[in-house]
C-alpha positions in Angstrom: 29.1 -2.5 1.2 25.9 -1.5 2.5 22.9 -4.3 1.7 19.2 -3.2 0.8 16.7 -3.3 2.8 15.0 -6.3 3.0 12.0 -4.0 3.8 11.7 -1.8 0.8 8.2 -0.3 1.3 8.2 -0.2 4.8 8.1 3.4 4.9 5.1 3.6 2.8 2.8 1.0 4.4 3.4 2.9 8.1 2.0 5.8 6.2 -0.8 4.9 5.3 -1.2 2.9 8.7 -1.2 6.3 9.7 -3.1 8.2 6.8 -5.9 5.3 7.9 -5.6 5.8 11.8 -6.0 9.1 11.2 -9.1 9.6 8.8 -11.3 6.4 11.0 -9.9 3.8 8.2 -11.0 5.6 4.9 -9.2 4.3 2.6 -10.8 7.0 -0.5 -9.0 9.5 2.1 -5.5 8.5 2.2 -5.2 7.5 -2.5 -1.7 9.5 -2.2 0.1 7.5 0.3 -1.1 4.0 -1.2 -0.6 4.7 -4.6 3.3 5.5 -3.5 3.1 2.1 -1.7 2.4 0.7 -5.2 4.8 2.4 -6.5 7.2 1.7 -3.8 6.0 -2.3 -5.2 6.2 -1.9 -8.8 10.1 -0.4 -7.9 11.2 -2.9 -5.9 9.7 -5.7 -7.4 7.1 -6.5 -4.9 10.2 -7.7 -3.4 9.2 -6.3 0.7 6.1 -7.9 2.7 4.9 -4.4 2.5 3.3 -5.0 -1.0 1.4 -8.1 -0.4 -1.4 -5.3 1.5 -1.6 -3.6 -1.4 -4.1 -5.4 -4.5 -6.6 -5.1 -1.5 -6.8 -1.0 -1.1 -6.9 -1.2 -4.3 -9.6 -3.0 -5.3 -11.8 -1.8 -2.3 -14.8 -1.1 -5.0 -18.4 -2.0 -4.8 -18.3 -5.4 -6.2 -19.9 -5.7 -9.3 -22.7 -8.5 -9.4 -21.8 -11.7 -11.2 -23.9 -12.2 -14.7 
């Protein structure tokens, strides 16, 4: 019986890295791949070490001033 992969979202994480490398590390040009990783992480309940980077990628927006 085959065991599930310990790194179920590795392919998606590698796809993001390749896209970022080709696009001068501009996350907005790789949203399709970032969304694919997010979907994978949701599917595996974030039980992959590659899921730790998702929140950082999704939060790269201009910071708002604190009131």
